[in-house]
N, C-alpha and C positions, 0 to 999 in steps of 0.2 A: 787377445780372444775375441771372437765374434759375439755379437749380441743379436737375439732373435728380434725380428720385426715383422709386421704384417706383410702380406704377400707381395703387395705393390710398393711397399715403403723401402727406402734405401736402408742398408745394412751399415753398421759402423764397426771399426775395429779399434782396438785400444793397444798402443805401442808400449815398449818395455818401460817407459816412464810414466805410464798411466794416462797419456794423452789421448783423448778420443778423436778417431780419424773417420769422419763419416764417408761413406761411398755414396756419392750423389748419382741419381739416375739421370743420364744425359737423354737416352733413347732406349727403346726396346732392344735388346741384345739380339742378334740374328739367331743365335740357338735357340732362344725363346720363341722367336716368331716363326721359326721352322717347326717347332713342337706341335703336333695336332691338339694336344691338350693345353698347350700354353703354360707348361711348368716353369716356374722361375729358376732356371738352371744356374744362373750366377749365384743365386742365393743359397741353394743347397750345396753346390760345389765349395763355397766359401765356409759354410758351416762344417762340412766333411774335413776340409783342411784345419779347421780349428779344433777338431775332435768332437764336435757336437753332433753326434749321429742321430739322436733322438729328434732334435730340433730339424736336422736336414731332413728326416723321414716326414716330420709334420709338414714342411714346406711342399714336399713332393705329393703328399696326399690331399693337398688343398685342391688340387687339379687332377690327381691321378691316384685312384685308391688301390691300383694294382702294380706297385713298384717291383716286386719280386718276379712277376710275369713279364713286365715290360724290359726289366733288367736283363731278361734272357732272350726274348724273341723280338722286341721293337725293332723296326728298321732303321732307327736312330738317324732321322733327317737332320737332327740337331748338329751332329757331328760333321755332317758335310758342309755346314755354314759356320762352323767354328772359327773364330778369328786366329786362334792359335795354329791352325792349319796352314796359315799363311806364312808362318814362322818356321815350324818343323812339322808337328803332328797335331790332330785336333785332340781336345781333352777327351779322355775315355768316359764320356757321360753316361753311356748305357751301363757300363761295368760298375761306375760308381753308384748308380742306382741300386744295382744288384747287390752290391757291397753292403749298403745300409739296410736293405730288406733282409738279406742274410745275417746281418749283426742283430736284427729284431728277433729272429728265430732263436739267436743263442741268448737273448736277454728280453725274454717276453715280459718279466715282471717291470722292466723299465719303459717299455715302449707300447704297452696295451692302452689303446685309446678308451677314454670313458664314454658311456653312453650318453649322448646328447639329451637335452630336456626337451619334452614334447610340448611344442608352443601353439600348435593350431589343431583344431577338432577335424579338420579335413583330411582324408586319407587318399593315397594314390596307388594305383594298381599298375605294376609294371609287367608287360609281357615279354618274357625272355630274360633268361640268366647269363647271357653271354657278357662280354665286355661292356657294351652300351648299357644294357639293363642294370648291371652291377653299379656301374658308375653314376647312373641316374639315381639308383637307390641310395647310394652314398651320399650323393649331394643333397638329396631331398631330406633324408633322415637327419642330416646335420642342421638343415634349415629348420627342422622341427615338425616335420610332418610324419604321419603314421604311412609306413610302406609296406606292401605285399608284393612279392615277385611270384608270378605263375609261369612255371617252366614246363615245356612239353616233354623234355627228356627226362630219364629217371634220375639224373643228376646235373647240378648246375655247371655252368662254365661256356655253354654254346660251343662254338669253333675251337675254343681253347682245348677242349677234351675231345670234340667231334674231328676236329681237322688237323691239329698239331700233334704229332707223336710224342709219347711219353719219354723217348730218349732225348728229345730236345726240349721238353717242358715237362718236367717232374710233376706227376699229379699231387704229391704232397704239398708242393709250393702252391698250386691253384687252390687246394683245399684250404690251406692256411690263409691265404688272402681272402677267400670267400668268407671264411669264419671270421675274420676281422670285420668284415662288413655287416655280417649277420649280428655279430656281437654290439653292433651301434643300435640295435633294435628292429632291424628289418626281418620280416617274416617271409619264409621260402615255402613254396608249394611246388613239388616236382610231380611230374606225370599229369599235369593239368593244362592241356593246350586249349587254345579257343576254338571253338566248334558250335555246332548247333545248340548245345546244352550250355555253353559258357561263351556268350557274345560280349561285345564291348557294351551294349546296352544293359544286358544282364549284370555286368559288373557295376555299372553306374546306377541303374534303377533298383535292382534287387539286394545288391550287397552294398551300397551306400558309398562307392568311392567317387570322389569329386573329379577325378581325371585318370586318363589311362595313357601310358606311356608305351608305345609299340617299339619293341626292340627284338624282333623275331629273326634277325640275321638274314644271311643269304646262303642257305645251305643248298644251293644247287648249281651244278657245274654248267659250263658251256660246251656244245658239240663243236666239232670242227667243220661239219658241213661238207664233207668229201664223200665220194663213192665209197661204200663197202664198210662204213664205220660202225654199222649195227653189230652188236655183240662186244663193243670196246666199252671200258668203264671210264668216266671222268675222275679226276683226282679228287673231287670233293666226296663223290660217293664211295670210291676205294678207301679213302682214309677214314670216312666215317665207319665203314664196315670193320676195318682194322682195328680202330680205336675202341670201338663200343660194342662190337658183335664178335670179334675174334675171326677176321677173314682167314682163309686158308691160302696156301701158295697158289698163285696164279699160273705158274708154268716155269720151265727152266729158262726160257728166253722171253723177256719182258721189254718192251720199248715204251718209253714215257715221252710224250711231246709237250714242250714248253720249257721255259727257262726260269720260272719264279720259285718261290719258296715251296709252294704246293707240288710242283714238279719234283724237287729235290727230296721233298718228304716222301713222295710216292715211290721214288726209286730206291731211297735208302730203307724205306718200309718193305719193299719187294726183297731185297736182299735179305732182311731179317726174317723173312717169311720162308726164305729157303730157295728163291730163284738163283740160278746159277749165273746167268749173264743178264744184266741189266743195262740198256742204252738209253741216253737222252738224246733227243733230236731238238735242236734249237735253231731258229730261223736267222739270228744274227751272230755276233761273235761273243766271247766270254766277257769282254768289256761292257756290253749292253745287257747282260743276263741281270734281271732284277733281283734275283736270289741273293741271299747275305753271302758275301765273300767267304765267311768262314765255312758255311754250309757246303758251298760248291767244293772247297778244298777237302772237307771231310768225305764228300761223296767220291771224289777222285781216290782218295786213300783207301777207301773201301771197295775199289775195283770197278766203279761204275764208269762207263764210257760216255764221253759226250761228243756228238757229231754237230759242229757249228755250220752256219751258212745254209741250212737244208730246211725246206718247207715241204711237208706231206701233202700229197695231191689225190692219193688213192691208197685204199687197204686192198691188198691183193688176197683173193680168195680162192681156194679150191675145194670143191665139195661143201661149200658153205662155212669152211673153216678158214680164218685168217693165217696166211703163210708168208706174208711179206708185206713191206710199206714201200710204196713208191714215192720218191721225193723230187724235187728239183733243186738245184744248186742256187743259191742266192749271191748278190753282190750287194755290198753296203752302198746305200745312196747318202747323199747329205742330209744330216740331222734336220728334222722339220720341227 
């Protein structure tokens, strides 16, 4: 069986004869180096293999307090660098993270974290309850600080709820993960944006916060900058309306420009809102699409068409209404 250890300490295994076999750390593993959060992948994968699910979850949460969410929507760059991929296929790191998060849902009495001890008088204000704000809150409260999150939206989650559709990221998973952070002693105030009546100076001088962490996110899409695009929606705006405000069907024929996860989400959401024909236009080939491979497969299964190697240059209008999209055909060059 495996024994628990601090995040950066080597693990050890015990063989059938009771002899301890330490796993010495030679260098940082490529999977951990590729992880934006620096999660100790080898440690929690080893613990899962030993059946120590609670301990594996503790290892993940030292760096990432949202394992159930990341186990579903993370782009998993760790798997692209996994050494096992040189032999046959990478370890399913993201799926294993999802597994232990789902295990916790089925065994809450075994996995619920205890509220950390308050060590410091200073308290910190966090502006934004998206992934960055929630992670900062988890880290700070575990260190012993008082933490309050101020969120402009009526519910926490940031782009997790405003950008990612519920069919890809169930809302009950988001709620459970946020609840586990609030249970540590974090205070949450929704519907409280920064503004003239609540400035950073007000938080520090009038409400007594020693520091303010800004995690406001990037809730604004980019425009194409081509003629005639007035009257179009960017994916961030469209998904926000669909996820938070209940957007209506855009029309029978919808064109989505781009090849990332937001483009795929917008296309699949359009199908669910009742559009009959949804087409994605992407400037490169499928191999270069940054969207998750599984999401692309599901979009195709749902009847969404993808036109590759095409770049839009003009929105064609008649009587002020968009009636077509003029594109140019691309040719792949050498990777830069």
